[in-house]
TORKOL-4160 file (C-alpha; in steps of 0.2 Angstrom, whole numbers, padded with zeros to 4 digits, m for minus):
112
<pt num="1" X="m0069" Y="0858" Z="0245"/>
<pt num="2" X="m0086" Y="0861" Z="0236"/>
<pt num="3" X="m0099" Y="0852" Z="0227"/>
<pt num="4" X="m0112" Y="0862" Z="0217"/>
<pt num="5" X="m0112" Y="0876" Z="0230"/>
<pt num="6" X="m0112" Y="0866" Z="0246"/>
<pt num="7" X="m0095" Y="0869" Z="0254"/>
<pt num="8" X="m0085" Y="0859" Z="0266"/>
<pt num="9" X="m0073" Y="0868" Z="0278"/>
<pt num="10" X="m0059" Y="0860" Z="0288"/>
<pt num="11" X="m0054" Y="0870" Z="0303"/>
<pt num="12" X="m0038" Y="0869" Z="0312"/>
<pt num="13" X="m0037" Y="0867" Z="0331"/>
<pt num="14" X="m0035" Y="0882" Z="0343"/>
<pt num="15" X="m0018" Y="0887" Z="0350"/>
<pt num="16" X="m0019" Y="0873" Z="0363"/>
<pt num="17" X="m0021" Y="0860" Z="0349"/>
<pt num="18" X="m0039" Y="0857" Z="0354"/>
<pt num="19" X="m0056" Y="0858" Z="0345"/>
<pt num="20" X="m0065" Y="0874" Z="0350"/>
<pt num="21" X="m0079" Y="0874" Z="0363"/>
<pt num="22" X="m0097" Y="0871" Z="0358"/>
<pt num="23" X="m0101" Y="0890" Z="0360"/>
<pt num="24" X="m0087" Y="0895" Z="0349"/>
<pt num="25" X="m0091" Y="0882" Z="0336"/>
<pt num="26" X="m0109" Y="0890" Z="0335"/>
<pt num="27" X="m0100" Y="0907" Z="0332"/>
<pt num="28" X="m0089" Y="0900" Z="0319"/>
<pt num="29" X="m0104" Y="0892" Z="0310"/>
<pt num="30" X="m0114" Y="0909" Z="0310"/>
<pt num="31" X="m0099" Y="0917" Z="0302"/>
<pt num="32" X="m0096" Y="0904" Z="0289"/>
<pt num="33" X="m0115" Y="0905" Z="0284"/>
<pt num="34" X="m0112" Y="0923" Z="0278"/>
<pt num="35" X="m0100" Y="0916" Z="0265"/>
<pt num="36" X="m0108" Y="0899" Z="0261"/>
<pt num="37" X="m0126" Y="0896" Z="0266"/>
<pt num="38" X="m0125" Y="0877" Z="0263"/>
<pt num="39" X="m0110" Y="0870" Z="0271"/>
<pt num="40" X="m0103" Y="0859" Z="0285"/>
<pt num="41" X="m0087" Y="0861" Z="0295"/>
<pt num="42" X="m0075" Y="0848" Z="0301"/>
<pt num="43" X="m0064" Y="0852" Z="0316"/>
<pt num="44" X="m0049" Y="0842" Z="0320"/>
<pt num="45" X="m0037" Y="0843" Z="0335"/>
<pt num="46" X="m0019" Y="0844" Z="0333"/>
<pt num="47" X="m0016" Y="0826" Z="0338"/>
<pt num="48" X="m0028" Y="0820" Z="0325"/>
<pt num="49" X="m0037" Y="0810" Z="0338"/>
<pt num="50" X="m0054" Y="0819" Z="0338"/>
<pt num="51" X="m0065" Y="0827" Z="0325"/>
<pt num="52" X="m0081" Y="0836" Z="0326"/>
<pt num="53" X="m0092" Y="0837" Z="0310"/>
<pt num="54" X="m0104" Y="0852" Z="0311"/>
<pt num="55" X="m0120" Y="0855" Z="0301"/>
<pt num="56" X="m0135" Y="0865" Z="0304"/>
<pt num="57" X="m0152" Y="0860" Z="0299"/>
<pt num="58" X="m0162" Y="0875" Z="0292"/>
<pt num="59" X="m0181" Y="0874" Z="0290"/>
<pt num="60" X="m0191" Y="0889" Z="0286"/>
<pt num="61" X="m0201" Y="0895" Z="0301"/>
<pt num="62" X="m0191" Y="0884" Z="0313"/>
<pt num="63" X="m0176" Y="0888" Z="0324"/>
<pt num="64" X="m0159" Y="0882" Z="0318"/>
<pt num="65" X="m0155" Y="0865" Z="0323"/>
<pt num="66" X="m0136" Y="0862" Z="0325"/>
<pt num="67" X="m0130" Y="0845" Z="0323"/>
<pt num="68" X="m0113" Y="0840" Z="0330"/>
<pt num="69" X="m0106" Y="0823" Z="0326"/>
<pt num="70" X="m0091" Y="0818" Z="0336"/>
<pt num="71" X="m0078" Y="0805" Z="0331"/>
<pt num="72" X="m0062" Y="0799" Z="0340"/>
<pt num="73" X="m0047" Y="0788" Z="0336"/>
<pt num="74" X="m0051" Y="0770" Z="0340"/>
<pt num="75" X="m0069" Y="0772" Z="0336"/>
<pt num="76" X="m0077" Y="0761" Z="0323"/>
<pt num="77" X="m0077" Y="0771" Z="0306"/>
<pt num="78" X="m0093" Y="0762" Z="0301"/>
<pt num="79" X="m0105" Y="0777" Z="0306"/>
<pt num="80" X="m0094" Y="0790" Z="0297"/>
<pt num="81" X="m0092" Y="0778" Z="0281"/>
<pt num="82" X="m0111" Y="0777" Z="0280"/>
<pt num="83" X="m0113" Y="0796" Z="0280"/>
<pt num="84" X="m0099" Y="0798" Z="0267"/>
<pt num="85" X="m0108" Y="0785" Z="0256"/>
<pt num="86" X="m0124" Y="0795" Z="0256"/>
<pt num="87" X="m0113" Y="0810" Z="0250"/>
<pt num="88" X="m0105" Y="0801" Z="0236"/>
<pt num="89" X="m0109" Y="0807" Z="0219"/>
<pt num="90" X="m0107" Y="0794" Z="0205"/>
<pt num="91" X="m0098" Y="0799" Z="0189"/>
<pt num="92" X="m0115" Y="0797" Z="0179"/>
<pt num="93" X="m0123" Y="0809" Z="0191"/>
<pt num="94" X="m0110" Y="0822" Z="0190"/>
<pt num="95" X="m0117" Y="0832" Z="0175"/>
<pt num="96" X="m0135" Y="0833" Z="0181"/>
<pt num="97" X="m0134" Y="0834" Z="0200"/>
<pt num="98" X="m0139" Y="0851" Z="0207"/>
<pt num="99" X="m0136" Y="0860" Z="0224"/>
<pt num="100" X="m0153" Y="0855" Z="0231"/>
<pt num="101" X="m0149" Y="0837" Z="0229"/>
<pt num="102" X="m0132" Y="0839" Z="0237"/>
<pt num="103" X="m0139" Y="0849" Z="0251"/>
<pt num="104" X="m0153" Y="0835" Z="0253"/>
<pt num="105" X="m0139" Y="0822" Z="0254"/>
<pt num="106" X="m0130" Y="0832" Z="0268"/>
<pt num="107" X="m0146" Y="0833" Z="0277"/>
<pt num="108" X="m0150" Y="0814" Z="0276"/>
<pt num="109" X="m0132" Y="0810" Z="0281"/>
<pt num="110" X="m0131" Y="0822" Z="0296"/>
<pt num="111" X="m0149" Y="0825" Z="0302"/>
<pt num="112" X="m0148" Y="0811" Z="0315"/>
């Protein structure tokens, strides 16, 4: 999925049906950055009971700041719904919205 150059990737679980370890998540993120600088990655386990939403804050002159948001089955969906509401693009915005605005929305949603 993509909106104005900001890409969203959904990654399948590993061979054991689990979300990869945090060190592997960082490696995957670095590799994805080579193909899409502005992005976030959603990892899902095979049971569809756990998700990790990964985004990296990039500020010039500062170290990368990875953000991992973890969700699990049975958890209230309110926090995720709030984040998705920030990302929503209204129909009347569609023609005039730019990559910088979308990237800014991702930052507001996930930089917490």
